[in-house]
N, C-alpha and C positions, 0 to 999 in steps of 0.2 A: 505495498498499499506506500502511495506517497506520503510526506511528510508534512507538518506543520511547520514551516520555517520559525528559528528562532527570537528574529524581529518580530512576528507576530504572537509570542507569547503572553506579551504583557496584556493585548485586547482579549483572548482567548483561552477560555477554561477549559477542562475537559471535564465531561459529565463526570458528576462526585463519585456515583459509584453505580457499578451493573450486578443487578440481582439476578438469579437465575430460576425462576418458578416452575421452569421445566425443561426436559432436556432438549438442548440445541437452541432455548428461546431465553433472551437475556433482555431488562428492563432497565433503565435510567429513568430517573426524571430529573428536571430541572425548575428550579423555583419552588410557588407554591400551587399546587392541583387541590387544595381543598374546595375551592368554590367552584373546578371546571367539570364539566359533563364529556366524559370519556366514551369514546364510542365502544367499549369494552362493555360498560355500564350497560349496554342497550342490547346485548348481544342475547341469542335466542336459548343459550344453556350455557351451563359451566364449560372451562375446558377440560377436555377431554387426555387426561394427561396419560393414562394407561396407553391408548392409542399412540401419543406422542414418544414412550417411554421404546415403543416398539420399533421406532423410523433407525437407520442409521446414526451411530456417535457422530456430531459434530461439532469441529471447537469454534469458539468466539471467532470470528473473522478478522476484528480490527485487534493491535495493539490495547492496552486499557487506557489510555491518554490519548487515542487518535480521534476519537471522535470529540470536538469541541465545541464551544455556545460562545455568545456573549449577547450584552443587552444594549440595543441600540435605538434609542426614541421611543419608548414603552414597547417595544420589539424582540421576543429574543429569537436569535437566529443561532443556526445548528447548523455547523460544517461537517460532511461526514468525505472521508479522502476516496476517491476515485480513479484506477490505474490507467494507465494509458489505452490500453487493450479491451478495456471494460464495456462491457454495453447494457443499458437498462433498460427493463419495462416496466409497465403499468402504468399506475396510475389513475385506476380504475375506468370504468366502461367508457370507452375512448373508441371514434368512429375513421380516424385520419393515420389509424397504424399501431402496432405495438412497441415500436422502439421508442424511446423517450431522450436517448442522450443528445445534450446541445439543444435542451428547449429550455422556456420558462413559462410555465404550469400556475394558474391560477384555480386552486381548486376549492370552486363555490358550485353547490348546487345550482343547475339553470336547467331549463329547458331542455334543449339539447344543442349539441356545437359539436361541429369537426375538427376543433385543435385548440389548444390553449388551455384545455385542462378544464372548462366550465360545462358541465354533461349531468345527466340525470344521478350518476353515480361517481362523484370525482374523490373515489378512496384513496385517501391518503399512503399509500403502501405501494414498494417500488421492489424489484426484485433487481438483480445482476447475473451476469453471465460467469461470475466468479462465485455462483452456489451461495448467495445471502441475500435477505430481503430488510427493509427498512419499515416499519408502520410509524406513523405520527399520529402516536393516540389522542387525538385533539378534536371537538366538535367544534372547530372554530375553521374561518376562511384560513387558507394555507397556500404560501405564494414559495416556489421551487425553481430554484434554478439548477435544471438537472445538467450538472457539468457543463454549466457555459457561464463566463462569469471569471475574471483571474484576478487574484487576489494579489495586492502589491508584496513582493519577497517570496512568492511560493516559488521552491525549487523546482514544482512540476510544470513551470509556463514555460513553452516554446522558445527559442530565438526569435526577437522582430525582424521582419521581412520589408524590406523596402517596396511599398508599391509601386512605385516609378524608378528603378534603377538607370542608371546609364548605362548607354549599347555595351554589351559585352561583361559589363559585372556579374559576378553569378554572386547568385544569392544561398541561404541554409535550407531552401524549402519556398512552396507558393505562400505568394500573401491569401490571407483569410480573414475574413470582416469577422468570424469567430472562432478566433484560436482556441485549442482546446485547452478544456479545464482540468483540474485534478480533483474537483469536488462538487460534491451537491451541497447546496446550501438552501435551507428552507427557513423562511421566519412568518413569525405569528404574533398577534397583538395579545399577549395576553399575560400573567401570571405565573403559569406556570406553563410547563409541556412535558407530556410522558413519550418516553421512546422504546420501541422494540426492535429488538434486531432476533430474526430468525434465521439459520444456519442448515445447509442443507444436508451432503456436499452437495446432488442434482437440485437444479431448479424445481424440479417439480416436486421435491422431498421440502425443499421450502414454502410452498403453495401450499403442502400436507400440512405441516407445522402452522402454519397462521390462517389454515379454516380448522384443524383441531384444537386451537387453543380458542378459537372463538364460538368453539359448541360441535363443532364438526358441522358436516354440511347438512342439506334439509333432505327430510324423507317425504317426498307426496306420496298421499293415497295413491295408490294404482288407478283409480279413476281421473287423476289428474294428469297422466300420461298419455291418455286418448285424445282422441280430436274433441277441439272447443271451434264452436261456431258462436260468434255475436251477433244476435240479428239488428236491424235497420231501429234507429234512436225511438221511432216514433209507432212501434210495435202495439199491439194489445195482446190477448191472453190467445184469442182467437187465433190469430196472424201467427203469432209464436208456435201454437200446438199444429199449425199448416206445413210450418217450415220444418218442424220434426217428423212431421207424416212424408213429407215429400223427402229427407233422408233415405228413409227407412225405404220409401218406394224406388227409389233411386239407386238400393242397393250403398250407399255410401257410410259408413261408419261415423258415430257423434256419441261424444260423452257427456260432455258440459254447452249449455247453453248459457248465455251472457246475455242479460238485458243491460240496456245503454241507459240516456239520464229519462228518456218518457214512461219509468216504470216507477217515478217519482212523482209526487205531489205537486213540487215547485223543486226546482234544479238549479245549478250557477245563481244564485246559492240552493243548499238543500234542505229538504224538510227529513230524510231518511221516511219517509213515509209513502205507503202503496196509493198512486192514482188509482181512485178507484173507479174512473170511467173505463180505464184500461183493463184494470186488473179488478173485476166485481169481488172475486172470492180468492185470496193471493191462495192461502191455506190447500183450498181444491186443486188450482193449479198448480201448484210444488208438488203435490203428492202425485198427480198423473203423471207430470214428469218423472217423478222417482220408481213409479209402478212399470215405465216404458226403458229405465234402467240410465235414465237420464238426469244429470245435476242440475243447478240450476247456479248460477253465479251474479250478483249483483252490480254495477256502475256505481260508485260513489265518489264525492268529493266532500273535504271535511269541511266544508264552510255553510255555516248554519244559516236557515232564511229566517226570518221574523215571522213566517210563517208556520215552523216547526214546532210541535207540543213540549220540546224544551230549551223552546229559545231564552225565557225568562230565566230559568234555572242555570242555564247555561251563560247568561251574559255578564255575570262577574267575574266568573272565570276562564274569561275569554281576552286576548289581546286589544291593543288600544287602536286598532286598526282592523279597519275589513279588508276581504276580500272577495270582490263581485257583491258588495252591500253585506257580505255576510259575515257573522261570528266567526273569529281565530281562537277554536278551542284550547286552552295550556293543558294537553294531554301529561305533561310532568305532574298535574294534579291529581289526586285518586281520583275526588269528586267528579271531575271531568270525565275522567276516564268510565267511573262505575256508571253515571248516568248514560251515557253512548252505548257503552255496552250492553247495560240492563235492555235498554229498548231495542235492539240489533237481536237480543235474544227472543223477546219476545214476538214483535213483529218477522224476526227474518229466519233466523235459525230454527227455532220451535218449530216451525211450521216446514220446514225441509231445505233452506237456503243453505246452500254448501261453502260458499267464500265470498271473495268480494273481489273486484278491480278498483283499484284506489287512484283516482285520477287527480292530476293538477298540483300534486304537491312538489313539484319541481318550479315550473312558473318563472315565466321573466321575469328583472327588476320592476316593470311597467304594471305587473300582475298582484305579484306579492307585494306582503309587509314590508316596509321600509325599515332599513338596516337601524334605524334609533326608535322602534317600535318598541313597547314593552307590553311586559305578562305578568300578569297578579302573581306567579311565583317567582319572580327576580330573574329568570333566565332570559338571555341577554336574545334580540331578534335575530343576531348572527347564527347562534349557537342553535336557536328554535328551526332556522331555514336550514341548518347542515342536518338536523336530528329529525326533522320533522318527520320523513316518512318512515324513519327506522322508529321512531315512538309511535306511529300507527302502527305498522308491522309488529310489533311486540307485545300493543294493548289487544289486537285481534288474535295473535298466536295465542298468548297465556290466558286472557283473559273474557275469551272467548268460546275458543273452539277447544284448546286444553283442558281449560276447565271443564268441558262436558265430555272431553275423551276422544275427541273428533278429530282428526287429520284434516285439513284443510291446503287447496292451493289455489293461489291467486295471483294477478296482476298488481303490481305498485308504481307509481312512475318515477320514484325517487329514492335512493338509498343510501349507503355508504358503508365505514369501516364496520369490520366486526358480524358483518349481514350474512354470513353463511351458512347457517343454521337456519333462517326465515325461507318458510315455501311460498315466495312471491317472487314472480318474475319478473323484468322491467320490460318494458316496450317504449315506442316512442311515436314522435309526430313526424320526425325526417321520413324519408320514404327511399334513400338512394339505395339498390340493392346491392351491389359491392358493399358497402358503408356497413350495411345489417351482416354482411357475411362477415368482418371485418371485429364486428362488436363480441360476435361468437366466440372468438378467440380471446377479445381481450378481458372481455367478461371472466372467464378462465383464473384469470391470473388475481383476480381481488377477490373473490368467493363471493359472485352475485350470480344470477341468474338473468338470463339474456333470451328474447322472442323476437325474431324477424319476423312477425304477424305479418299476415296478409292482407291487404285492404283490396287494390283493385289494381288494373294491370291494362295496357293498350294494347295487347292483342294477346292470343291466346300461348303464344311461345312464352312470354314473359311472366305469363298465368302462372305456367304450367311451372318455369322455373324456381318460383318464387314458391309455390307450393311444395317442392320437393326441400329444398332450402327450411321452411319450417317444420318439416316432418322429421328434418334432423336437427332439431334443436331443442331447449327443455321444455316451449310448449307449442306443440301444433295446432296454430290458431289462425280462424281467420276471422276478421275484426268486419264486419260489413254494415257497421253505427251508421258510415254515411251514405257506402255504395249502395246497399243492399244484395252485392252479387251473393252467389250460390256458388258453390265449388266446380257445378257443372255449366254456368255459365257459356265458357266456350267451348262449344259441342267438339269442334277439333281435337280438343286434347282433355274431352270428358274420361275415358277410360283411363289414360294417363295419370289424371289426378285421383282418380278412384285408385288405380293402382298403386300408387306412394302414401297414400292415405292405409289402407290395406296392411302396406309393408313397416308401416309403423308400427299397427297393432299386430302384428306377428313377431314384433321386435320388442316385446312387450316383455317377456323374461330375461331377456338380456339387457335389456335399458332399464329395468327396476333393478337389475343386481347391481349396475353401474352405480344407481342412485345410492344405494345402501353402500356401497365403497365410498361414495362421498360423505354419508353419514358417519359410519365407523371409520374411516381409514382417512379422510381428507381429501380423495382425489377426483377434481372436478371432474365430471360424468361428459363433458363435452368440453373441450381441452382444444389449446393452441397446440402448434406442432413442436414449437420449443422447449415444452415442456417436456416431449417424447426425448427419453436419452438415446443421442446419437441420431437423431430424426428430425432437428430443425433446420427449416427448409435455406437454401441459399440468398440470401438478399445480394443487393448490390449498390455500390453507389458510384454515382456518375461525377466526378470531377466536374466541377463549375468553372473553366475556364475564364480568365480574367477577360471582359469585356466593357470599356468606359460606356457603352451604350446600351447593348444587351444584356449586358451582365457585369454590374458595376461593383457588385458585391462578392463575388466569386461564388457564389452559393450553390454548395453541391445537392444532389437529388438521389435520394435514398429511394429504393425502390425494392419495398417489402413482398414476399410472398406471403399474404394472409388470407388468403381463398382457399385454404385447406384446412381442416380442422380432423382431430378425433370424437369419434362417438363411442366414447363406451370404451371398454381396455384395447379392441382389437380393429374397429372397423375406421377406415380413413374416406371423407367425405370429402369429395371435390367439385361443387357444383357448378351449374353453368348459369352466366349470369353475364350483364351489361354488354360489354364489346364481344365478349365469348358466350353468346345467348346458344349457340351448337355446335361449337368446336373451342376445344381448350386443351392446355397442357398442362401437363398433372404432374408434378415432382413425387417421384417414390424414393423414399428415404431409404438407408442401407437397412439389408436383409429381405428375406424373399416375401413380395407380395402378391396376392391372388385376386381377379376378379371376382367379384362378390357373386355375382348371377351365374358363371358358368363353372367358376374354380379353375380357370386359365390362371398357367404361372403368366405372371404380366413382366417383371423385373425387379431388380432389386439397383437402389444409389441410381437411379437415371432418368432421365424425363420421358414421358411418352405423351403422345396425343389420342386426343379421345372425342368424339362426336356422340351426337345424338342419336344421330339415323344409327350406326352400328350399336349401341346402348338400347334401340329401341324405346326411345324418347325415355330412356329413367334416366336417374341420376347415377353419376360416378362414382362409385364405391370400390375400396379395398381392402383386403381384409391382411393381415399381418400371416406369416407362415406359423404352423402351428397352433394356429387358433381353434377353441369351439365357439359356436353361436349357437345357443339356443333360441329357439323361436316356434310359435306354436305352429301346430303341424297344418292349420288350415285357418283362415282369414274370420275375422269374429266382428261384430259391428258395434259393440260396446263389452267394457271392460269386463262387465259383469258377466258377461256371455264366456270370457276368457278362464274364470275360476275353473281349475279341474281339467281343462283341456288337454289333451297332449300335446308335447314336443316335438320337433326334429331338430336332431341336432347335427350342427353343421360342422364338417371337421374339416381344415384347410392345412395344406400342406403335410408333413410325415413326422413321424415321430410320436412321440409321447406326447398327452396334450390333456389338461382339465380347465373345470370351469366349477367356480363355485356361485350354484345357484341359489340366493336370498330367497326366503318365504315366509309372509305371515300371513295376516287376515287382511294386510291391502287398505284398512279403514281407519286404525283403535292406533292409541299410543303403547297399547299392552305389550309391544316389545320391548318397550322402554326397564320391564321387569321380567325380560328371558321368553317372554310369550313368540317365539320363531325358530327358524330351523336355516342351517343350510347345508344344501344336499350337494355334495364333490361328485361332479361328472368327470369319469377320467377314459380317455382313450390310448389303451397300448398295443401295438400290434394286432391294429385293426379292430379289437375289441372291446365294446364299453362296457364299464361298471358304476356301479352307483355306491355311495355311503354316506352317512349321516353324520358328519363333523362337528356342530354344533346344535347343540339347544333341540327342542321336542315339540314345538309347536306346530299349527298347521301346516297341511301341504297346500300350496297355491295352485300348483301345476299337476299336471298329471305323467303318465309314462313317456319316457323319452326314447326314441330312434333315429340309431345311427345313420348318418347321409353322409359318404365320402364324398366331398366337392373335388379333390384334384385326386392324379395319380404319379 
């Protein structure tokens, strides 16, 4: 690691003391944190220390005095060394790429953005290619200079280069507007700051430690992993029921129906009460869906209308400013949470509602409360903005669903640090398909889930490509709140759309086991290729030649491969998108890779070209050699029909292979008391054997039959 020069030591002080709360995890505290909210205070569960202990040993990646700080104009400024060959990734759900070396990031919750750090989940956590991660555990606005900005006297500074040398005079390198820096510097206006350092040895191990320390990953109910459809905002009960019937008549899978703002008596701001002109008997409506195996999800935003029954009681428990003329409840107050959760239970959950889509907790500056707003708890407007989405997830998870032993799965528009345990998937108003795919990878680096939901498309090809991508994300969802689209609205690709949704349903045993690994082991179920040991995709930097007119600052261009990702332990996904709508190149990492559909060997450590035509309008999927993929033997249209269904165990490559199949009731938290089991499926010399390696809980799936996919 680069050193801090002696000339700076009068101004920079080492972090006082590093504590070791778990194996490979270190915590340092600067200043006074007694009045601060930490993101870990809002984590879904306590650290899974036993699981952390099972990870490989890893040492503290710095010398004891290398991470230093100073206080400047009421700002705590932290300086963390960076080596010249280090690559830095992360800082939350970002849409402009994974690598963040040489950037300035303002980590503020915002509606959405493609650069600069302001986003739905500006998680203050970054990863290093050297096998460690740093988490700034503060719910305040944080500005980060990620290996940019050269401190006076630092020995890591490069030699200055004359931008305009005389002819023939050699220089020590090319001139750069942003010379390489030897540190990450982060500043926050606060009385205190808590830092965590997570060690590897691999980047995947770092992410696992982070997720496990934040309580482990979310384990959704099985129905949450089926297909979701959100109906038009103005739909009533009869129109929604007809939509459900159309899915069945056309043989399209459906597990969750989402109602948009029109279900509510008033919205923007909200009453959280049923619109009886559209839903005269909400209980009968919800129960009728459940009888068909369909779950009901409700859109909400947290800003309370003057016409809400709770308005007068919530008035003194809310902030000084309004959003869309609605109250902003202070959910750090137990009474505010109790009022809303009691109402939600009686009018929603008790009659059969299974979850929520929490909208508008991100907001632009012109929508949300100003930074000088006040709240009755004394919580600052800044902290409230950074943590509001987390507070609502915490409230719904603990005080509504877990309290009644029901698992939920839903959406939220803003999240932040320590959120890995929450069963809420982020979505966005942005709609660039390529950026959506990038978001799948960046989400995996910071413990949040992301869905590239489908809303509409300009043509059938785009519709199919978007549907294929979303079916290999954390939530397979069509959000037709505005467009009114149906999956079959582009007849020329209707069969292919049905096919990819059915494939998603067949992969339920595989995907559910991947989420179990997220919960128990911290492994992101859908993740960036840089987390795969030896499988990071090859990026390239195009040097920016100095040109006084065309490129006066000699700006380089980073070309990242962000449109491939891992789905579960063994499947690599390469969606068609944008300019690669029907033909694209795929980088195959080292190791044997096989075509998912045919079992044909494709290659190792090479680049191949795939076309939609040769794949029969299916998404490009590749399976790592030596893998088993448990699938339902036949498609089903609801997850209720999947329970007890027989399995087809696809076997790719050669040699011995095994898969740990996780099973529980798929609906409750009984797994926390041991009511689950892990069934190990093993293939050796072409023979399948099964063994129960843990637990004696209920069987979720039926018998498995081996299908060898490659010779």
